[in-house]
MARGUZA-56990 format. One record per residue (C-alpha): z, y, x; residue in three letters; residue number from 1. Coordinates in pm, 1 decimal. Each point is the difference from the previous one (the first is absolute). Layout:
       up    north     east resn resi
        Z        Y        X  ala  NUM
...
***
This chain:
       up    north     east resn resi
  13993.2   7149.0  12994.5  met    1
    262.7     45.4    271.3  lys    2
    -80.1    139.1    341.2  asn    3
   -325.6   -193.2     27.0  thr    4
   -149.4    290.5   -192.8  leu    5
     73.2    241.5    285.5  lys    6
   -295.1    235.3     20.6  phe    7
   -196.2    114.3    304.1  leu    8
    -37.5    363.6   -102.6  leu    9
    222.7    255.3    180.4  ile   10
     92.5    289.5   -226.5  thr   11
     15.0    324.7    193.5  leu   12
    105.3    236.8   -276.8  leu   13
    206.8    -78.3   -308.6  ile   14
    -83.0    230.2   -287.7  val   15
     19.1    -10.9   -376.8  ser   16
   -200.9   -258.0   -194.7  cys   17
   -224.5    278.1   -128.6  lys   18
   -130.8     73.8    349.1  thr   19
   -204.3   -211.6    236.7  glu   20
    187.8   -149.0    291.3  lys   21
   -140.0     26.0    345.9  arg   22
    -22.6   -337.8    162.3  glu   23
   -136.4   -171.9    300.2  thr   24
   -170.3   -334.4    -31.6  thr   25
   -104.8   -270.4    237.8  ile   26
   -359.6    125.6    -31.9  ala   27
   -175.0    265.5   -205.4  glu   28
   -271.5    -87.4   -250.2  val   29
   -286.5    236.2     80.4  ser   30
   -131.1    223.8   -277.2  lys   31
   -315.6     51.8    208.0  glu   32
    -57.1   -378.2     10.1  thr   33
     41.1    -21.1   -375.7  leu   34
   -249.9    279.3    -63.4  gly   35
   -253.7   -133.2    250.3  lys   36
    -16.3   -345.5   -160.0  his   37
     -0.6    126.0   -361.0  ile   38
   -289.0    231.7     83.1  glu   39
   -203.6   -288.6    140.0  val   40
     83.3   -261.1   -262.7  leu   41
    -51.3    237.6   -295.5  ala   42
   -327.0    142.8    133.2  ser   43
   -328.3    -50.2   -182.5  asp   44
   -113.7   -216.1    293.4  asp   45
    239.7   -271.6   -118.3  phe   46
   -150.0      8.8   -352.7  gln   47
    328.3    -52.7   -183.3  gly   48
     99.7   -313.3    198.2  arg   49
   -104.6   -257.5   -257.4  met   50
     19.6   -361.6    121.1  pro   51
   -338.9   -175.1     38.9  phe   52
   -168.3    329.9     90.5  thr   53
    -99.5    175.1    320.3  glu   54
    295.4    234.5    -52.4  gly   55
    236.3   -294.9    -23.2  gly   56
   -140.2   -148.5    319.2  gln   57
     36.5    335.2    175.7  lys   58
    362.4     14.6   -107.9  thr   59
    100.9   -341.1    131.6  thr   60
   -185.2     63.1    327.1  asn   61
    173.7    336.3     35.4  tyr   62
    343.0   -154.6    -51.7  leu   63
    -65.9   -274.9    252.0  glu   64
   -118.6    261.0    250.5  gln   65
    307.2    219.4    -53.4  glu   66
    243.8   -291.4     27.5  phe   67
   -165.5    -97.4    328.1  lys   68
     26.4    357.7    129.2  lys   69
    373.2     -9.8    -68.4  leu   70
     34.2   -322.6    195.1  gly   71
    106.5   -210.7   -296.5  leu   72
    -70.7   -372.0      6.6  gln   73
   -219.9   -181.8   -253.1  pro   74
    218.5    -99.2   -293.2  gly   75
   -180.4   -318.3   -107.9  asn   76
    -22.9   -219.9    305.4  gly   77
   -264.7    159.1    221.4  asp   78
   -142.6    208.8   -286.2  ser   79
     93.6    329.2   -163.7  tyr   80
   -146.8   -130.0   -327.2  phe   81
    105.8   -231.2   -278.7  gln   82
   -309.2    -94.1   -199.1  asp   83
     46.2     38.1   -375.1  val   84
   -270.7   -190.0   -194.0  pro   85
    -90.0    180.2   -318.7  met   86
   -268.0     21.8   -262.8  val   87
   -166.8    328.7    -86.5  glu   88
    -97.4      7.6   -365.2  ile   89
   -238.4    281.9    -85.9  asp   90
     42.7     -7.3   -375.0  ala   91
   -234.9    191.3   -229.7  thr   92
    124.8      8.9   -360.9  pro   93
   -219.3     74.5   -297.5  ser   94
      6.9    366.6   -102.1  glu   95
    147.5    -86.1   -340.3  lys   96
    271.7   -226.6   -131.5  met   97
    -91.4   -106.4   -351.9  asn   98
    283.7    -19.3   -253.3  ile   99
    -46.7   -170.9   -336.3  ser  100
    215.2   -122.9   -286.7  gly  101
    169.5    126.2   -315.1  asn  102
   -346.2     94.4   -127.0  asn  103
    -37.7    239.7    294.0  gln  104
   -214.6     29.0    308.6  lys  105
     36.5    254.7    276.3  phe  106
    -50.3     29.8    374.1  asp  107
    228.6    102.1    283.1  leu  108
   -149.1    187.4    295.9  asp  109
     44.0   -114.4    359.7  leu  110
    227.4    230.5    204.9  leu  111
     72.3    227.1   -296.2  lys  112
    167.2   -267.7   -214.3  asp  113
     32.2   -309.7    215.0  phe  114
    -27.9   -135.7    353.1  val  115
    -43.0   -372.1     66.3  val  116
    -54.9   -230.0    294.5  thr  117
     40.4   -365.4     88.6  thr  118
    147.5   -207.7    279.7  ser  119
   -225.8   -292.8    -79.6  lys  120
   -291.2    -63.4    234.1  thr  121
   -256.2   -107.5   -262.8  asp  122
   -325.3    196.4     -5.0  ala  123
     81.0    106.1   -355.5  glu  124
    312.7     -2.9   -215.4  val  125
     50.9    130.5   -348.7  ser  126
    211.5     27.8   -308.9  leu  127
   -200.2   -103.1   -306.6  glu  128
    165.9     87.9   -326.9  asn  129
    336.8    -55.4    162.7  ser  130
    284.7     49.5   -245.3  glu  131
    221.3    294.3    100.5  leu  132
    371.3    -78.6    -27.2  val  133
    279.2    249.7     61.4  phe  134
    239.6   -177.5    237.4  ala  135
    258.7    274.4     41.0  gly  136
     74.9     42.3    369.9  phe  137
   -168.4   -327.7     95.4  gly  138
    322.8   -142.6    143.5  ile  139
    150.3   -346.6     19.6  val  140
    353.4     39.2    141.1  ala  141
    235.4   -288.7    -85.4  pro  142
    296.8    169.4    169.0  glu  143
    -32.1    281.9   -253.2  tyr  144
    -81.6   -231.1   -291.8  gly  145
   -343.7    160.7    -24.4  trp  146
   -340.5   -153.9    -76.8  asp  147
   -278.9    225.4   -124.5  asp  148
   -250.8   -286.9      2.7  tyr  149
    196.2   -250.4   -208.7  ala  150
   -151.7   -175.4   -299.4  gly  151
   -368.1     66.7     71.1  ile  152
   -279.4   -209.4    147.5  asp  153
   -152.1    257.0    233.9  trp  154
   -323.2   -180.9     79.1  lys  155
   -291.0    240.7    -51.1  gly  156
    227.7    288.5    -94.6  lys  157
     63.0    335.1    172.3  thr  158
    353.9    130.6     38.1  ala  159
     49.9    372.9    -51.2  val  160
    324.5    102.1    169.6  val  161
    208.7    303.3     89.6  leu  162
     57.6    121.5    353.8  val  163
    354.6    -15.0    149.6  asn  164
    274.7   -206.9   -166.6  asp  165
    225.0     23.5   -310.2  pro  166
    279.4    182.7    182.4  gly  167
   -212.8    309.0     61.9  phe  168
    155.2    301.4   -177.4  glu  169
    195.0   -237.6   -226.4  ser  170
    338.7    149.3     82.5  gly  171
    125.3   -360.1     16.8  asp  172
    110.5   -109.3    348.7  lys  173
     36.2   -357.9   -122.4  ser  174
   -368.7    -17.6    -95.5  leu  175
   -159.2   -140.6    315.3  phe  176
    124.5    253.6    260.2  lys  177
     -3.6    297.9   -231.1  gly  178
   -218.6    278.7    130.8  asn  179
    -49.1   -173.4    336.4  glu  180
   -327.5   -190.4     -4.2  met  181
     15.3   -371.9     70.9  thr  182
   -290.9   -194.6    145.2  tyr  183
    -85.2    -95.7   -358.3  tyr  184
   -115.9    358.1    -45.6  gly  185
   -267.7    -11.1    271.1  arg  186
   -365.2    -43.9    -92.8  trp  187
    -32.8   -277.5    258.2  thr  188
    261.8   -207.6   -181.3  tyr  189
   -164.3     62.8   -338.3  lys  190
   -338.9   -123.1    122.4  phe  191
    163.3   -307.8    156.5  glu  192
    196.3    -85.4   -315.9  glu  193
   -299.0     36.7   -232.6  ala  194
   -188.8   -246.2    220.7  ala  195
    292.9   -243.9      0.8  arg  196
      0.6     13.6   -380.9  gln  197
   -369.8    -92.0     -8.6  gly  198
   -127.1    330.4   -142.8  ala  199
   -365.2     91.4     45.6  ala  200
     78.9    366.0     62.7  gly  201
    269.9    262.4     29.6  ile  202
    -10.1    374.0    -65.0  leu  203
    293.4    219.9    101.1  ile  204
     58.6    312.0   -205.9  ile  205
     20.0    294.0    237.4  his  206
    264.4    265.1    -55.1  asp  207
     73.6    263.0    262.6  ile  208
    382.3     -7.1     -5.7  lys  209
     64.0   -375.3     21.9  pro  210
   -296.7    -51.2    235.1  ala  211
     96.0    303.6    213.5  ser  212
   -362.5    100.4     57.9  tyr  213
   -284.0    141.1   -204.0  gly  214
   -307.7   -161.1   -152.1  trp  215
   -204.0    154.2    282.8  asn  216
    180.1   -231.6    244.3  val  217
    -98.2   -300.5   -212.4  val  218
   -360.4    121.4     -9.0  gln  219
    -14.6     40.4    378.3  ser  220
    197.5   -306.9    100.1  gly  221
   -162.9   -247.5   -238.2  trp  222
   -363.7     91.6     42.5  ser  223
   -243.3   -178.9    228.6  gly  224
     76.1   -267.6    257.1  ala  225
    347.9   -140.5     47.8  his  226
    154.7   -267.3    216.7  leu  227
    211.3   -303.8    -70.1  thr  228
    139.9   -289.1    200.4  leu  229
   -163.5   -339.9    -37.3  glu  230
    233.2   -213.1   -210.7  ser  231
      7.7   -270.7   -265.1  asp  232
    243.9    185.4   -224.2  thr  233
   -108.0     49.9   -362.8  pro  234
   -196.9    315.7    -80.5  lys  235
   -110.1    161.2   -324.4  val  236
   -371.6     62.9    -48.5  asp  237
     38.1    372.9    -59.2  val  238
    292.2    226.2     93.2  ala  239
     32.8    372.9    -34.9  gly  240
    141.4    303.5   -171.7  trp  241
    -56.5    200.1   -315.1  ile  242
    104.8    359.3    -50.3  ser  243
    291.0     85.8   -226.2  asn  244
   -241.3    172.9   -236.5  glu  245
   -209.4   -315.8    -18.2  thr  246
    309.0   -208.7    -75.6  ala  247
     90.6    234.3   -283.6  thr  248
   -350.9    -42.3   -140.7  lys  249
     32.8   -379.7     14.2  leu  250
    334.4      7.2   -178.8  phe  251
   -135.4    234.1   -266.1  glu  252
   -291.5   -240.2    -55.7  ser  253
    220.4   -310.5     -8.0  ser  254
    213.8   -192.1   -242.3  glu  255
    315.5     80.5    197.8  ile  256
    197.7    218.2   -237.4  lys  257
    257.6    138.1    243.6  asn  258
   -190.6    261.8    198.5  lys  259
    295.1     83.1    226.8  asn  260
   -108.9   -280.8    228.9  phe  261
    221.2    105.7    293.2  asn  262
    319.1    -37.4   -201.0  glu  263
   -131.4   -311.3   -170.8  leu  264
    -44.4   -174.0    336.0  ala  265
    355.2     84.9    114.2  lys  266
    156.3   -188.6   -288.9  ser  267
    183.5   -317.3    102.7  lys  268
   -184.9   -285.6   -162.5  gly  269
   -334.8    181.6     -4.3  phe  270
   -285.0   -234.6    -91.0  lys  271
   -358.8     52.2    108.5  ala  272
   -233.9    103.8   -280.3  met  273
   -373.7      7.9    -44.4  ser  274
   -192.5    321.6    -45.5  phe  275
   -251.2   -200.4   -205.9  glu  276
   -253.9    161.0    233.1  leu  277
   -229.7   -162.5    255.9  asn  278
   -125.9    137.7    331.4  ala  279
   -319.3    -70.4    192.1  ser  280
    -80.0    119.8    350.1  val  281
   -191.6   -141.8    297.1  lys  282
     46.8     31.0    376.3  ile  283
   -261.7    -89.7    260.8  thr  284
    121.4    -66.8    352.1  asn  285
   -126.9     25.7    354.1  lys  286
    215.6   -220.5    220.6  ile  287
     64.7     39.1    371.7  lys  288
    236.7   -220.2    198.6  arg  289
    128.6    138.8    324.9  asp  290
    312.1     57.9    202.8  gln  291
    196.9    318.5     30.8  ser  292
    271.9     40.3    258.4  lys  293
    365.5     75.2     32.0  asn  294
     54.7    170.7    335.0  val  295
    315.6   -106.9    182.6  val  296
    153.6    100.3    331.8  ala  297
    312.0   -117.8    179.3  leu  298
    256.9    181.8    210.7  leu  299
    214.3   -285.2    136.5  pro  300
    375.5     19.6     15.2  gly  301
    221.1   -113.8    284.1  thr  302
    300.6   -220.7    -77.5  thr  303
    -85.6    -52.3   -371.5  gln  304
   -377.8     -0.1     16.8  lys  305
    -30.6   -275.5   -264.7  asp  306
    150.6    233.6   -263.7  glu  307
   -232.3    254.4   -155.4  tyr  308
     -8.9    335.7   -176.2  ile  309
   -330.3     54.9   -181.5  ile  310
   -132.7    351.1    -55.9  tyr  311
   -279.6    -11.2   -258.9  ser  312
   -256.7    236.8   -147.1  ala  313
   -327.2    -62.2   -178.8  his  314
   -309.6    135.4    173.9  trp  315
   -240.4    -19.6   -294.4  asp  316
    -97.6    239.8   -275.1  his  317
   -268.9      7.9   -271.8  leu  318
   -313.5     65.8    205.3  gly  319
   -296.2    176.3   -159.9  val  320
      8.4     17.4   -377.7  gly  321
    -62.6    208.0   -308.0  arg  322
    -75.4    359.4    101.3  ala  323
    248.1    267.0   -107.1  ile  324
    -95.4    361.3     65.6  asn  325
   -297.6   -126.5    205.2  asn  326
    225.4   -200.1    233.9  asp  327
    -16.4   -379.7     -5.4  ser  328
    205.2    -86.4    311.6  ile  329
    356.2   -100.0    -84.3  tyr  330
    147.7     97.8    336.9  asn  331
    358.8   -105.3    -72.5  gly  332
    173.6    239.4    239.3  ala  333
    341.2    -37.5   -163.9  val  334
    -76.5   -348.6   -134.1  asp  335
     13.8   -143.5    259.8  asn  336
   -136.1    156.3    316.1  ala  337
    348.8    149.9     21.3  ser  338
    181.2   -334.6     13.4  gly  339
   -256.0   -146.1    239.4  thr  340
     42.6    299.7    230.3  ala  341
    376.6    -51.1    -23.2  ala  342
    -41.3   -356.0    130.7  leu  343
   -174.4    134.4    309.1  leu  344
    250.9    282.5     49.6  ala  345
    292.2   -242.7    -28.9  ile  346
   -166.0   -236.2    247.8  ala  347
    -32.4    293.9    238.9  glu  348
    368.7     88.4    -46.2  ala  349
    107.1   -357.5     74.1  phe  350
   -211.6      2.2    316.7  lys  351
    184.9    317.1    105.3  asn  352
    340.2   -164.1    -62.3  ser  353
    214.7   -240.2    201.7  pro  354
   -122.9   -350.3    -82.6  gln  355
    166.5   -141.2   -308.6  gln  356
    164.5   -342.6    -37.4  lys  357
   -197.3   -114.1   -305.0  arg  358
   -378.2     -3.5    -34.5  ser  359
   -183.9    269.0   -194.3  ile  360
   -304.8    -91.5   -208.2  ile  361
   -248.3    269.9   -104.4  leu  362
   -195.1   -134.6   -296.8  leu  363
   -286.2    191.6   -164.2  ala  364
    -98.7   -196.6   -308.4  val  365
   -323.5     -2.0   -193.4  thr  366
    -84.1     29.0   -370.4  ala  367
    324.2    147.1   -130.1  glu  368
   -203.3    201.9   -246.0  glu  369
   -150.9   -321.7   -137.4  gln  370
    340.1   -143.6    -91.3  gly  371
    207.0    -27.4    321.6  leu  372
   -236.8   -270.5    124.4  leu  373
     47.0     35.0    376.3  gly  374
    377.5    -18.9    -17.5  ser  375
    -24.4   -279.4   -259.0  ala  376
   -212.5   -198.8    243.5  tyr  377
    248.0     68.5    281.5  tyr  378
    289.8   -113.4   -219.8  ser  379
   -183.2   -325.1    -71.6  glu  380
   -106.9    -42.6    365.8  his  381
    274.0    175.3    201.7  pro  382
    -63.9     36.3    372.2  ile  383
    372.4     45.9     65.3  tyr  384
    256.3   -225.1   -162.3  glu  385
    148.0    177.6   -303.9  pro  386
    354.7   -124.2     62.9  lys  387
    -16.7    156.6    347.5  lys  388
   -147.4    323.8   -132.8  thr  389
    289.3    242.3    -20.0  val  390
   -153.0    263.5   -229.0  ala  391
   -317.3    168.6   -115.0  asn  392
    -43.4    378.0     26.9  ile  393
   -294.5     95.5   -219.1  asn  394
   -184.9    331.9     11.8  met  395
   -231.5    113.4   -275.9  asp  396
   -119.5    346.9   -102.7  ala  397
    213.0    264.6    173.7  phe  398
    -49.1    310.4   -209.9  asn  399
    295.3    235.5     49.1  ser  400
    -96.1    368.7     30.4  pro  401
    274.6     65.9    256.4  gly  402
    324.4   -132.9    143.5  arg  403
    188.4   -166.6   -281.2  met  404
    373.1     -4.2    -63.4  lys  405
    -10.9   -328.1   -190.7  asp  406
    -99.7   -350.8    103.5  leu  407
   -124.1   -174.5   -311.7  thr  408
     29.1   -378.7     30.8  ile  409
   -231.6   -191.7   -229.7  thr  410
    170.1   -324.8    -98.9  gly  411
    346.0    139.0     74.1  phe  412
    271.0   -255.0    -78.1  gly  413
   -179.5   -311.3    122.7  his  414
    126.5    -39.8    357.4  ser  415
    207.9    136.0    286.6  glu  416
   -309.3    179.8    124.7  met  417
    129.2    277.5   -229.8  asp  418
    295.1     41.6    238.2  glu  419
   -228.8     35.0    299.4  tyr  420
   -187.1    268.1   -190.1  gly  421
    322.5    184.0    -83.1  lys  422
    121.1      8.3    360.2  val  423
   -337.6    118.7    130.2  ala  424
    -26.9    265.9   -272.1  ala  425
    350.5    134.1     57.7  glu  426
    -77.2     38.5    371.3  ala  427
   -281.4    236.6   -104.2  gln  428
    223.1    191.4   -242.4  gly  429
   -161.5   -167.1   -299.2  arg  430
    119.3   -200.1   -298.9  tyr  431
   -129.5   -319.6   -161.1  val  432
   -104.0    -36.3   -362.8  ile  433
   -153.3   -290.4   -191.4  pro  434
   -354.5     41.0   -126.7  asp  435
     41.3    254.9   -283.6  pro  436
   -291.7   -159.6   -189.0  ser  437
     80.1   -374.2      2.0  pro  438
   -204.1    -38.6   -318.6  glu  439
   -317.2     45.8    206.7  lys  440
     58.3   -324.9    184.9  gly  441
    -73.5    129.8    349.3  tyr  442
    199.1   -288.5    148.3  phe  443
   -280.1   -233.5   -110.8  phe  444
   -284.4    229.4     99.2  arg  445
     -3.6    -16.6    378.1  ser  446
      0.3   -266.7    266.8  asp  447
    377.8    -27.6     50.3  his  448
      4.9   -194.1   -329.4  phe  449
   -177.6   -298.5    157.1  asn  450
    255.5     -6.8    283.0  phe  451
    282.7      8.4   -253.9  ala  452
   -155.3   -295.1   -183.1  lys  453
     44.5   -216.8    311.2  ile  454
    355.6    119.7     58.6  gly  455
    -51.3    272.5    262.0  ile  456
    204.0    309.5    -97.3  pro  457
   -216.7    313.7     11.0  pro  458
     57.5    370.7     -1.9  ile  459
   -257.8    230.7   -156.4  tyr  460
    128.3    355.6     16.9  ala  461
    -99.9    361.3     51.3  gln  462
    103.3    349.4   -104.4  gly  463
   -150.4    101.1   -331.8  glu  464
    260.4    173.5   -216.8  tyr  465
    154.6    307.9    166.7  glu  466
   -101.5    195.5    308.2  gly  467
    224.3    180.8    245.9  phe  468
   -201.4    311.6    -81.7  asn  469
   -183.4   -109.8   -317.1  ile  470
    164.0    -30.5   -340.7  ser  471
      8.3   -311.0   -216.5  val  472
   -216.5    172.9   -262.3  asp  473
   -260.2    101.8    257.9  ser  474
    -13.7   -352.1    140.7  ile  475
    -54.1   -139.9   -348.5  lys  476
   -292.6    236.1    -59.5  val  477
   -159.2   -107.7    329.2  leu  478
     56.9   -370.9    -67.7  asn  479
   -143.0     28.8   -349.6  asp  480
   -304.9    180.3    139.2  asp  481
    -56.2   -279.4    252.9  tyr  482
     30.5   -270.5   -267.7  ser  483
   -237.7    178.8   -234.0  lys  484
   -259.4    144.8    236.5  asn  485
      5.7   -187.4    332.4  arg  486
    140.2   -351.2    -39.5  tyr  487
   -293.6   -245.1     23.6  his  488
   -242.6    290.8    -12.9  gln  489
   -250.0    131.1    259.2  pro  490
    223.3    306.6     34.1  ser  491
    265.0   -198.1    193.4  asp  492
   -114.3    155.3    327.4  glu  493
    157.3    119.3    324.3  tyr  494
    -43.2    362.7    104.1  val  495
     98.5     58.5    366.1  pro  496
    226.5    300.7     39.7  gly  497
     62.4     15.3   -375.0  val  498
    149.0   -337.8    -93.1  thr  499
    374.8     20.4     64.2  asn  500
    118.8   -292.6    212.8  leu  501
    358.6    112.2     60.0  ser  502
    144.4   -205.7   -285.5  gly  503
   -198.6   -305.5     98.0  met  504
    115.5     30.9    359.8  gln  505
    365.8     13.2   -112.0  leu  506
    -44.7   -308.9   -218.4  asp  507
   -184.5   -200.3    264.2  val  508
    262.6     96.0    257.3  gln  509
    265.7   -137.1   -233.7  leu  510
   -190.4   -327.9    -45.7  leu  511
    -42.4    -32.4    376.0  phe  512
    374.9     56.0     40.4  asn  513
     78.7   -274.3   -253.0  ile  514
   -233.4   -244.7    171.3  gly  515
    129.2     78.1    348.2  tyr  516
    356.2    -50.3   -116.4  arg  517
    -87.6   -334.7   -161.0  leu  518
   -187.8   -104.0    312.1  ser  519
    315.5     24.1    211.5  asn  520
    240.6   -177.3   -236.4  glu  521
     68.4   -364.2    -70.9  ser  522
     68.2     63.9   -371.3  tyr  523
   -239.4   -105.9   -278.2  phe  524
     20.1    235.7   -302.6  pro  525
     86.9   -193.2   -314.8  lys  526
   -123.7      9.8   -357.6  trp  527
    254.9    108.5   -257.8  tyr  528
    113.9   -267.3   -244.0  asp  529
   -166.5    184.4   -289.2  thr  530
   -347.1    -11.8    156.3  ser  531
   -247.9   -256.4   -129.2  glu  532
   -133.0    -33.4    357.2  phe  533
    323.2   -132.5    150.6  lys  534
    -88.7   -363.9    -71.3  ala  535
   -326.2     28.1    193.7  ala  536
    190.2     86.2    319.4  arg  537
    171.3   -339.7    -10.1  lys  538
***
């Protein structure tokens, strides 16, 4: 990208790529600032930062207060807040799901075998003897010649579908995107498509590898109250998950002869087929309408102040929920007190820097854990014109145990933001790699996705593969432990003096460096021709 990509870092010592480089930057991101804010935001006082709760209110007030302390301007006119109207649905399912058919009757147990909820605001919704139909992956994708719903009138029926998409572990790069998950693999898409098809319900079959998280995460994340945006889009009556063991039991009790249902669903020309079983379950709802808040602050530019770089992070977590080991507060230190603290540390670094040409937006969004709702609302009601928004730098769940040699870019190959990442990483003596687990669909699982959908190229990157002083194998053990024992669990806590912030500080410094560089250029990073988001930029 020619000389417009000239970087602002000054390398003081050139060494081999296996060793960190020493560098000076325009301003240092403070590790002490990071730790201070994580400690506050992940404390029990903030009660897990769930929107519509006292902890959520404390969080938005804290962010407004800290932005004011830094001397940042309100980012939404004269306010630091963008109201996000939502509905809280406190759904209580029946303890049993009744299955009948094929001269059989048996019950499934809530939490152990199934988890269900609803996005409908009726006082009560239910499935009553709803025919269960295996709909493969639950995908309608004309560009791939794929329609799992074809040939069936779905009224009153419940689709039972697989998580992820047909390319997962197929070994066939021409099947969707091979092992890289497409948006068709996300649970959000599957719920949306079932509703568009007119189904009464949808149940996703959980499997650890293609889902990338355990059944315990489903139990925690899908129990109790949840939030949704007010909208007129179609919704199923009942949506949820069943365990893999439960799915096997349904297949064994059904008329479907091929029990290898994963392979069956990957076959081109797959046709949905009935289990010849019916399901009944009821959900009673308590409904609360309220507004949560995105928190937004502005650091104006000089000569190009009507062009914007947006730093984003979600401030919310899961609140108070099901107790695990006598702890019911889901503190969310990594997810995402870390990213929220990074917003404040980056704002501080910009205030300690020479004023930049373009404007910097610090955006803390709500309800990411409920389905990227805060960023979805922003993308539908942008405060700053998308075509004048240069890039989005998203920060979510910094979890490296030390200073990392790699910079893993999730969504690598979509835009020239990759090149900005490469230059910044090389200045720190690091190398760039694509997400090594593209089958997990992380590109669709954080707020940068909603910016991409409206044409704003994002970067979502951090070190997570190899440390300067920690081996690849050791990192994998630590990452697996986090996924299994801390992710979306009460044990995601911050321990002052014990939690290692050195890797986070290096990553946040890199993201500050990228943003500062962009803020003093006139160049707009472009989407690559192969990206499905390129058209949205136009």
